[in-house]
N, C-alpha and C positions, 0 to 999 in steps of 0.2 A: 378535120380541123378542130371540131369541138372536143375531140379526145385529147388534144395536145394542150388544152387550156387548164390551168390549175385554178379551180374556183376559189379555194382558200386564199390564194395569193391575190386574187382580184378583191376579195373582201378585206384583206390586210391593207391593200392600197386605198380602199374606200375609207377605212377607219383612220388611216394616217392623214388622209385629206381632211377628214372631219375634225381633226385636232386643231385645225385653224379656226379661230373664233368666228370669222365671217362666213365659214362654210355652212351651207344649208343641206340637211340630210336628203330631202326629197330631190334636190337638184343633183347632188353628187351621186346618189344611187341611181337616179334616172339616167344620168349621163353614162354611167358604167353599163347599165342594161342596154342602152342604145348602141354603145360601142360593141357590145357582145350579143347583139340581138340574134345572131346566127346560132347561138348555143341552143341545145335542147331545152325543152320546157322545164324538165326537172333540175337541170343545172342552173337555170335562171332563178328558179324558185329557191334553190339552196342559197344562192348568192344573196337574194333579197332577204330571206329570213335570217340568215346569219349576220348580215350587216345591220339590219334594223334591230334584231334582237340583242346583239351585243351593245349597240348604242343605247337602247331602251334600258337595259339591265346593268349598265356600267357601274353604278354605285354598289349594287349587291355583288357583282363579280369582283370588284376591287376588295370588298370586305372579305369575301371568301379567300382570295389570293393572299391577302395580308395575314391570314391565320395559318397559312402553310408556307409562307416564304420569309426567310430571314431578312430579305431586302424589301422594304415597303414599296408599294407601287409608285408612290410619289418620287422615289429615287431611281426608278428604272428608266432605261432608254425607252423613248416613245414606241419604237417598233416592238421591243420585247414586251412592254406593257400591253399593247394592242394584241399581240400574238397570244399572250396568256389569257386575256379577256375573252377573245373569240373562241379559244380552246375550251375554257371553262364553261362558256355558254353552251357549246356543243355537248359537253359532258353532263350538264345539269338539265338542259331543256330540249335536246334533240335525241330522243331515245333510240332512233333508228341508226344512229352513227356509232360504229364500234369504237370502243375506248382506244384500241390499238391504232386505229386510223387517225384519231385525234392527236394522240401523243406523237406518233411517228411523223405525221405531216407537219406538226409544229416544229419538231426538231430539224426536219429537212429545210423548212423555210428559214429558220434561224441561221442555219449554215449558208443557205443560198444568198441571204441578205447580209453576209459578211459578219455574222456573230458566231463564228465557229466556237469561240471560247466560252460561249454561253449555252451551247447545246445541252450540256450536262445539267445545267441549272434549270433550263426549260423542261427537260425530261423529268428531272427529279420532282419539281413542284407539281407538274401535271399528274405524274404517276401517284404521288402521295394524295392529291385531291381525289383522284379516281378511286383509289383503294378505300377511301372513306366516304364514297358516294356523295361528294360535294357537301357533306354536312359541316356545319359550323355553329358556333354559339352566337345567336343573334342578340341584339340589345333587349333588355327586359321591357316588355310591353307596358307594364304598370309603372315601373320606376322611370323609364325613359321613353314615353309614348311618341314623342316627335322623332327621336333617333330610330326607334323601332320601325315606324312607318317609312322613314327615309330609306332605310336599308331594305326593308321588305318590298317596297315598290320603286326603289331607285329614284327617289325624288329628293332633291336638295332640301336640307332641313329648313332653310329659310322659306321655301315654298310650302312645305308641310305646315309650318307655323302660320303662314299667310292663309292657306285654305281653312285651317282650323278657326280662323277669325270670321270666315265667310259662312260656315255651316257647322252643324253638330258633328260629333265624332263619327257616328254611323254613316252619315252622308259623305263625309270626307273620305272615309275608307272605301265607300262604294265608288266615288269618283276616281280615286287612285287605282282601284282594281279595274274600273271601266276603261282606263287608258290602254289596258292590255287585252281587252276583248278583241276577237277577230274583227278586222276592219271590213265593213260591207261597202261594196261599190254600187252606187246608184247612178242612173243616167236619166237625162231628160230628153224625151223624144222630140225631134224637130217636126212638129205637127204641121208645119207649112209644106213639108215634103211628102209625108206619109203618115199613116195611122199607126197607133201603138201596136195593133195586131200585125200589121205588115212589118214593122220593125222587129217584132218577136220572131217572125218567120225568117227574116234575113239573118238575125243573130243565130238562130238555130242552125241555119245552113253553114255557119262558121263555127259550129260546135260550142256556142255560148248559150248557157241556160239563162232564161229571163223570167222573172216573176213580177206580178203586179204589186203595186204598193197601195195599201188601203188609204183612201182619202186623197190620193194624188193620181188622177187617171192618166196623166201624161208621163208618169215616172215608172221605172223598172229597176228591180234589183238584179244584178247580173253576177254570174259565177262561171268558172270553167275557162275563162279566157287566158291567153298567155301574154302577148304584148299588144295591149289595147290600141295603141297608136297605129299599129300595122293592120288592124281589122279593116276590111273593105267598107263595111257599113259606117265606121268612124270616118274614114277618108272621104266617103261620099257625103259627109255632113248630115247623117241621119239622126245623130244624137250628140250630146256632150255630157261629160261627167259633172255631176253636181250632187252634193250631199243633201239629205232630206232637210236639215236645218236651214240651208240656204234657200231651198225651194219654198219653205214655209214663210220666209221673208217676202217672197213674191205673192204668196197667198194673202199675207197680211196687208200688203199694199192694195190688193184687189182692184187693179186698174179697169176702167171702163174702156170699151173698144177704141174710142177716139182720143184718149188722154195723151197729153205731152208729158214725158217723164225725163227727169234729169238724174242720172246716177253719178254722184260726185266723186266717188273713189271706186271705179268700176273694175279695174283689172283683177283677174283675167277676162272678165266679162260675163260670168255665169248668170248673175242676177239680171243684168241688162238683157241678155238673150232670153231668159225665162219670161220676163214681163213683155218683151217685144213679141213673143209668140202668142201672147194673150190679146194683142191688139189687132184691129182691122185697118182703120185709117189713122191710127195714132202713131206716135214716134217716140224714140228713146235717144237721148244724147248721153253717150258714155264718156266720162271724163277721167283722166288720171294725170299724175304729176310729170312723168318722164316719157321720153320717146320709146324707151324699152317697153314700158307698160302699155302705152297706147298702141304700139305695134302688135303686142300680144292680143289685145282686144280685136284689132283689125283682122288678124290672122284667123281668129275664131269666128268672127262674123262672116268672113269670106268663105270659110269652109262650110258653114251652114247655109250660105246664100241668102242671108237676111238683108232686105233693102230698106228697112224702117229704123235702122240704127245708124247714127252718125257718131264720129269719135272726135274728141277735142282734148288737146293737151292743155291742162289748166291746173294751177295750184289752188286747191280748195280753200286755202286760207285767204285768198285774194278775191275781193268782191267783183263780180261780173255784173256791172250795172245794166247791161243789155238783157240780162236774164231775170231782172227783178219782177216778181209776181207773174212769171210766165209759165210756170210748171203746175200741172194738176197734181203731180206726185214728185217728191224728191226722195231718192233712196240715199241714205247716209249710212253706209256700212263702213265705218271709219277705222283708221289704223289703230291697233290695240296691242295688248301684250300677248295675245294668242294663246292664253292658257287653256282654252277650251279644245284646242286641236293638238295638244301634246301627244295624243295617241297616234296621230299621223305624222307629226313633225317633232320627234322626241328631243332634237337639239334645242328646242325652245326652253326646256326646263333647265338646261345647263347654262344658258346665256341670259336668263331673266334677272334683272336687277329690280328688287322690290321698290327702291327709291324712284326708278324710272316709271313705275306705274302711275305715280302721281303726275309726272310730267306728261304721260300719254293722256291722262284724264283732262289735263289742262289743254292739250292740243285738240282733243275732241271738242271741248267747249269753244275753242277758237274757231274751229271749222263750223260748228253748229250755229254760232253767232252770224257767220257769213251766209251759209246756205239756206237758212230759214227764210231769208229775204226772197228767194226764188219761188216760194210757194204762193199760189194764188189764194185770195180769201176763199175759205171753204175747201181748200185743197189739203193734201196729206203729206206729212213727212214721216218716213219710217226710219228710226234710228236703230242700228244693230251693230253688234260686235261678235267676234268669235272668242270671247274670253269668259272667265269666271272671276269677276272682280267687282265688288260693289262700287269703288270709286269710278270705274269706267262704265258701269251699268246703271244700277238703281239710283246712285247718287247723282249721276249726270242727267238721268231722266227727270228726277225731281227738280234739279237746277233749271233744266230747260223749260219745264212747265211753269216754273215760278217767274222766269225772266222774260218770256216771250208770249205773244198772243195766240197760244195754242192750248187745246184741251186734249187730254189723253183719252183715247178711245179704247175701252177695255183695259185689261190688266197687262202689265209687262210680262213677258214670258222668258224664263231662264231655263234652257235645256241643259241637262247635265249628263256627261258620260257615265255609263254604268247604271243609270236610272231611267233615262228617256230613250236609250238606244240610238243616240245621235252624238255628234260632236258637242262640245260645250258652246252654247250659242245664246245670245241675248237679243231680244227684239221688242220694240214698243212703237205703237202708232199714235201720231198726234194729228189732230185736225185744226187747221188755222181758222181763227174766228172770223166771221163775216164783218 
């Protein structure tokens, strides 16, 4: 069955689906991998890399195509444009794929998808690009620094300019390059069920390699897996996937064994489960806005078998008078622009509107105004985001400290891709005055 499937055609369908503004790459690619989970590991890896890589490098790929095609990409049929993009990605970034296979398969797909009249065009453009080893004249780095970075790292110019306002040029380029570094998968051991060493042994029996993570005794870095959701150890609820940056938010919260914790925007539940595993007779209330999100939290809790987490559907902007001064810790990992996780969800960079960042910062303040009431005197509020944006991060932290009876504990931490080895993540801890 696996031999009859055309992996490139699957990728083409993924890319066409991702042309919809509301489509989310991790969900679209994940759905395709689930549908074709019977494929061999190398086939699934090819699909993942080609789909993600083409999406990540789209601006650069279009720039190259435009230098070899008389028809600019903006005027091409969506299918032909996506077909050329994924083909040029193979030519430039997948050395083990023969040029002949790339060109021939692209021509076949054009014909199969009813563009027989454009088979010659597709073949001509790709052969010309291949003959020239995908070389092109990039923007001048000194004369057009924003455009150069935009093409070099496939980042919209508006976002490049925004990042340059956040940090110096060297840091900005490190961040942009960091989005392309190999993504590491980290997991959090369900220490209520088994020890980390026992989990490592179980993973090894499934041919998954696991390494300890310095400073986080319950965390492991894993490699060698194929379809993680199908792993028996995952299905038994022995671990859940969580990035180091997210685990560090739980470390910053530092719950006592008996604490009552409210996670106000909890889906999919990683932070709630992480802190719940640190408790003995304490409890966590995980909240989120919609039935879809709360159901996702419930499913994760059920898989892990945790009995000290309850789930509540609640709009964080609406005051819950029954919760006033009831929590030892409030986790406020709030909706944000997501600029720190572009490396995992590249569609974010194509859909971000800089003007909306100010709106998101305002939304975060609205939520903070409400949820700070839930903290007991002497209790803790941890504010965090997965973005790289001063209005949403440092400026909101300063605003919060100025307007509410809280004192900042320690310095705020901004983790950066390409520098800290994690996603972009911001976190700061506040203590409520007695």
